[in-house]
N, C-alpha and C positions, 0 to 999 in steps of 0.2 A: 462524416461527423457533422452534427448539427451546428454547434458553436462552442466557443471557449467556455462559456458559463456551464454548459452541460458536461464538458470534460472535467472542469473543476469539481462539479457535483459528483461525478463518477469517482474521481480520486478520493474525495471525502467519504463517500458512502462505502466504497469497497474497502478502503483501509480501515475505516471505522468498524466495519463488520468483522474484519480480521482481528482487530484489537478486542472486540467484544467476544469473539470465539475463544481467544486466549483467556480472558477473564472467566468465561464459563468453564473452561478446562481447569483453571486454578481453583474455582469454587467446588468443582466436582472431585478434585484430587488434592484436598487440603493436607494430606499426609506426605505429599511429594515435594521435592525441592523446586522452587520457582525461578532459579537463576536462568534456565533456558527459556522459560516462558517470558520472563521480563526482557530478555535479549530480543525476542521476537517482537515484543511491543516497541522496544527502542528502534529496531530496524524498520518497523512500519512507520514510525514517526519520522525517521530520517528519510525514508522513501517519499513520504508526503511532502516534506520540506523541499527535497530535491526536485520533485516533479512540479510543484507549484512555482519554484524559482525558474524552471525551464519554460513554463507557460508564460510567466511574466517577462521573459527575455524578449525584448522588442527587436533585437538585431537579426533575427532569422529572415533570410531573403525569401524563401519559399514557405509561406505560412502553412499551407495545406500539408506539405510533406513534414514540416516541423511538428505539427500537432498530431499527425498520424504516427510519427515516431514516438511521441510522448505516450500516445494511447497504447502502442505496442509494448513500450517499456513498462507501463502500468500493468498490463496483462502478464508479462513475463515475471515481474517482481512479485506480484500477488500470487501467482502459481507457486513460486519458490517459498513464499511465506506460508502458504497453505500446506505445502509438503512438510515444512518444519513443524507445524502444528500437529499434523497427523502422526509425526514421529515421536511426539511427546508421550503419547499413550503408554 
């Protein structure tokens, strides 16, 4: 991992892309209920807040392992959100 700034950018871009994908789905499916899609957006925002809070936590002893864990968690949560988007169809 290069640095904390890049990790924050990754979190912002990836979760932003997921939210954008939900909006595209909603626009393409105006006749369908948006409760599930709105829940995905809410979950993405909650994930963003949680990961940024973990990055800003200065109490971690092993910084490298701490940030690797955050990166792995980002990947795991984003995969789950993408699967939920794919099931909307």
